[in-house]
C-alpha positions as CSV (number, residue, x, y, z in Angstrom):
1,X,0.9,-2.8,-21.2
2,X,-2.2,-2.3,-23.5
3,X,-0.5,-4.4,-26.2
4,X,-0.1,-7.2,-23.6
5,X,-3.9,-7.2,-23.2
6,X,-3.7,-5.9,-19.6
7,X,-5.9,-3.3,-18.0
8,X,-4.2,-0.1,-16.8
9,X,-4.3,0.0,-13.0
10,X,-6.1,3.0,-11.4
11,X,-3.4,3.4,-8.7
12,X,-0.2,4.9,-10.0
13,X,2.0,2.7,-7.8
14,X,0.4,-0.4,-9.2
15,X,0.9,1.0,-12.7
16,X,4.6,1.6,-12.2
17,X,5.1,-1.9,-10.7
18,X,3.3,-3.5,-13.6
19,X,5.3,-1.5,-16.1
20,X,8.6,-2.4,-14.5
21,X,7.7,-6.1,-14.4
22,X,6.8,-6.0,-18.1
23,X,10.2,-4.5,-18.9
24,X,11.9,-7.3,-17.0
25,X,9.9,-10.3,-18.4
26,X,8.9,-9.4,-22.0
27,X,10.8,-8.9,-25.2
28,X,11.0,-5.2,-25.8
29,X,13.6,-5.1,-28.5
30,X,13.1,-3.4,-31.8
31,X,11.9,-5.6,-34.6
32,X,15.2,-5.4,-36.5
33,X,17.3,-6.1,-33.4
34,X,18.8,-9.4,-32.4
35,X,16.7,-11.2,-29.8
36,X,17.8,-10.7,-26.2
37,X,17.0,-13.1,-23.4
38,X,14.7,-11.8,-20.7
39,X,16.3,-10.6,-17.4
40,X,17.0,-13.5,-15.1
41,X,15.7,-13.3,-11.5
42,X,13.3,-10.5,-12.2
43,X,12.0,-10.1,-8.6
44,X,15.6,-10.0,-7.2
45,X,16.5,-7.5,-10.0
46,X,13.7,-5.2,-8.9
47,X,14.8,-5.4,-5.3
48,X,18.4,-4.7,-6.1
49,X,17.6,-1.8,-8.3
50,X,15.3,-0.5,-5.5
51,X,18.2,-0.5,-3.0
52,X,20.4,1.2,-5.5
53,X,17.8,3.8,-6.3
54,X,17.1,4.5,-2.6
55,X,20.8,5.2,-1.9
56,X,21.4,7.2,-5.1
57,X,18.2,9.3,-5.2
58,X,19.5,12.0,-2.9
59,X,22.5,12.8,-5.1
60,X,22.5,15.7,-7.5
61,X,21.8,15.0,-11.1
62,X,20.0,12.2,-12.9
63,X,23.0,10.1,-14.0
64,X,25.3,8.1,-11.8
65,X,28.8,7.1,-12.4
66,X,29.3,3.3,-12.7
67,X,31.4,3.2,-9.6
68,X,28.6,5.0,-7.6
69,X,26.0,2.5,-8.9
70,X,28.3,-0.5,-8.0
71,X,28.9,1.0,-4.5
72,X,25.1,1.4,-4.0
73,X,24.5,-2.3,-5.0
74,X,27.3,-3.5,-2.7
75,X,26.6,-1.2,0.3
76,X,24.6,-3.8,2.1
77,X,26.5,-7.1,2.5
78,X,23.2,-9.1,2.4
79,X,22.3,-7.6,-1.0
80,X,25.9,-8.1,-2.3
81,X,25.7,-11.8,-1.3
82,X,22.3,-12.2,-3.0
83,X,23.6,-10.5,-6.1
84,X,26.7,-12.7,-6.1
85,X,24.7,-15.9,-6.3
86,X,23.4,-15.1,-9.7
87,X,25.9,-12.6,-11.3
88,X,29.7,-12.7,-11.3
89,X,29.9,-9.0,-10.2
90,X,27.8,-5.9,-9.7
91,X,29.2,-4.6,-13.0
92,X,27.9,-7.7,-14.8
93,X,24.5,-7.2,-13.2
94,X,24.4,-3.5,-14.3
95,X,25.4,-4.6,-17.9
96,X,22.7,-7.2,-18.0
97,X,20.0,-4.8,-16.7
98,X,21.0,-2.2,-19.3
99,X,21.2,-4.7,-22.2
100,X,18.1,-6.7,-21.5
101,X,15.6,-4.3,-19.8
102,X,16.5,-0.7,-20.6
103,X,16.0,0.2,-16.9
104,X,19.5,1.5,-16.8
105,X,20.6,3.7,-19.7
106,X,24.4,4.0,-20.4
107,X,25.6,7.5,-21.1
108,X,27.3,6.5,-24.3
109,X,24.4,4.4,-25.6
110,X,26.6,1.3,-25.2
111,X,27.5,-0.8,-22.1
112,X,31.0,-1.6,-23.2
113,X,32.3,2.0,-22.9
114,X,29.7,3.5,-20.5
115,X,31.0,5.6,-17.6
116,X,27.6,6.5,-16.1
117,X,24.0,5.3,-16.1
118,X,20.6,6.8,-15.6
119,X,17.1,5.5,-15.0
120,X,14.8,5.9,-18.0
121,X,12.3,8.1,-16.0
122,X,12.7,9.8,-12.7
123,X,9.3,8.2,-11.9
124,X,10.8,4.7,-12.1
125,X,13.7,5.7,-9.8
126,X,11.3,7.1,-7.3
127,X,9.1,4.1,-7.3
128,X,12.1,1.7,-7.0
129,X,13.4,3.7,-4.1
130,X,9.9,3.5,-2.5
131,X,9.9,-0.3,-2.7
132,X,13.3,-0.4,-0.9
133,X,12.2,2.1,1.7
134,X,9.1,0.0,2.5
135,X,11.2,-3.1,2.9
136,X,13.7,-1.3,5.1
137,X,10.9,0.0,7.3
138,X,9.6,-3.5,7.7
139,X,13.0,-4.8,8.6
140,X,13.5,-2.1,11.2
141,X,10.0,-2.8,12.7
142,X,10.8,-6.5,12.8
143,X,14.1,-5.9,14.5
144,X,16.2,-7.5,11.8
145,X,17.8,-4.3,10.6
146,X,20.5,-2.4,12.6
147,X,20.2,1.3,13.4
148,X,17.4,3.6,12.5
149,X,17.2,2.5,8.9
150,X,17.0,4.5,5.7
151,X,14.0,6.5,6.8
152,X,16.1,8.6,9.2
153,X,18.4,9.5,6.3
154,X,15.5,10.3,4.0
155,X,14.1,12.6,6.7
156,X,17.4,14.3,7.2
157,X,17.9,14.9,3.5
158,X,14.3,16.0,3.1
159,X,14.8,18.9,5.4
160,X,16.9,20.7,2.9
161,X,15.3,19.2,-0.2
162,X,11.7,18.3,0.4
163,X,10.9,18.2,-3.3
164,X,13.5,15.5,-3.8
165,X,12.0,13.0,-1.4
166,X,8.3,13.9,-1.4
167,X,7.2,11.5,-4.2
168,X,9.3,8.6,-2.8
169,X,7.5,9.0,0.5
170,X,4.1,9.4,-1.2
171,X,4.7,6.2,-3.2
172,X,5.8,4.5,0.0
173,X,2.5,5.4,1.6
174,X,0.7,3.8,-1.2
175,X,2.7,0.6,-0.7
176,X,2.1,0.5,3.0
177,X,-1.7,0.8,2.6
178,X,-4.3,1.9,5.2
179,X,-2.9,2.3,8.7
180,X,0.7,2.1,7.6
181,X,0.4,5.1,5.3
182,X,-1.2,7.1,8.2
183,X,1.6,6.0,10.5
184,X,4.3,7.2,8.0
185,X,2.5,10.6,7.7
186,X,2.5,10.9,11.5
187,X,6.2,10.3,11.5
188,X,6.7,13.0,8.9
189,X,4.5,15.3,11.0
190,X,6.7,14.6,14.1
191,X,9.7,15.7,12.1
192,X,8.2,19.2,11.8
193,X,9.0,19.4,8.1
194,X,5.8,21.0,6.9
195,X,7.0,21.5,3.3
196,X,7.7,17.8,3.0
197,X,4.5,16.9,4.8
198,X,2.2,18.9,2.5
199,X,3.9,17.6,-0.6
200,X,3.5,13.9,0.6
201,X,-0.1,14.2,1.6
202,X,-1.0,16.0,-1.6
203,X,0.1,13.0,-3.7
204,X,-0.1,10.0,-1.3
205,X,-2.5,7.1,-1.9
206,X,-3.8,5.1,1.1
207,X,-4.0,7.7,3.8
208,X,-7.2,8.3,5.6
209,X,-9.5,11.3,5.4
210,X,-8.8,12.0,9.1
211,X,-5.1,12.3,8.3
212,X,-5.8,14.7,5.5
213,X,-8.0,16.8,7.7
214,X,-5.3,16.9,10.3
215,X,-2.7,18.0,7.8
216,X,-5.0,20.8,6.6
217,X,-5.4,22.0,10.2
218,X,-1.7,22.0,10.7
219,X,-1.2,24.1,7.5
220,X,-4.0,26.5,8.0
221,X,-4.0,27.0,11.7
222,X,-6.7,25.5,14.0
223,X,-9.4,27.9,15.0
224,X,-8.3,30.8,12.8
225,X,-10.0,32.4,9.9
226,X,-7.9,30.4,7.4
227,X,-8.7,27.1,9.1
228,X,-12.3,27.4,7.8
229,X,-11.0,27.7,4.3
230,X,-13.0,27.8,1.1
231,X,-16.4,26.1,0.8
232,X,-16.4,22.3,0.8
233,X,-15.5,20.9,-2.5
234,X,-13.4,23.9,-3.5
235,X,-10.3,23.4,-1.4
236,X,-7.8,24.2,-4.1
237,X,-4.1,23.8,-3.8
238,X,-3.0,23.1,-0.1
239,X,-0.2,25.6,-0.1
240,X,2.4,23.7,-2.2
241,X,3.3,26.9,-4.0
242,X,4.1,27.3,-7.7
243,X,6.1,24.9,-9.6
244,X,5.4,21.8,-7.5
245,X,4.9,19.9,-10.7
246,X,2.4,17.6,-9.2
247,X,-1.2,16.6,-9.7
248,X,-3.2,16.3,-6.6
249,X,-3.8,13.3,-4.4
250,X,-6.2,13.2,-1.4
251,X,-6.2,17.0,-1.2
252,X,-7.3,17.6,-4.7
253,X,-8.2,16.2,-8.1
254,X,-5.7,13.3,-8.3
255,X,-2.9,12.9,-10.8
256,X,-3.4,11.1,-14.1
257,X,-1.8,7.7,-13.6
258,X,-0.2,7.6,-17.1
259,X,2.1,10.5,-16.4
260,X,5.8,9.5,-16.4
261,X,8.2,12.4,-15.9
262,X,11.3,12.2,-18.1
């Protein structure tokens, strides 16, 4: 990004989006490698990868069998139809993404004999999943999607594994912006999943100070000794516990935007 003469965005969601688009539209091959054409349909590619990431993120492990990735891309008939207009098959789409962008990494290092693929960073997978979740929430709100949408599944999986979905929801808050982010936090609150709620609010961008205060009251107990907490400006960690692996968002110091988890 710096080599391209672009400023580094201050919001991590904007940074991830910019980085992904650079991978899709610029030559990132080694100097001694044969030239590879840029990815066709970069915007559609990001959308399709987002839907795949959203469906696969809840699975154990960081690598996904080729058949699982194909099934995720073809799960929604509308996405399968859009993919089919530009690529002969989901397998061909996966191969092109791997060969031209590096956003899918074959387990063997070669597409021709790969049996599984992974995203280069968990951060990218989480951000891609957040883009799809935001679109799905919009479709549900507009009445153009059937059922409760993907958010209900995310909430269900988040009960047992809040650490798996917290960053996806935090990044979704950032994409929804003011108002929308607060609304999503309220929905998480209604789920009664305090572990997930605290992790999301700690890292989310775009939520209001009022929502942060409400979350602190929920955690510490309104009216009790704990509710008064430490002096202003020294709130410390909001009860996420050891090993959360996160920097702090509105409840603390804020995470460095350059950090990409392997």
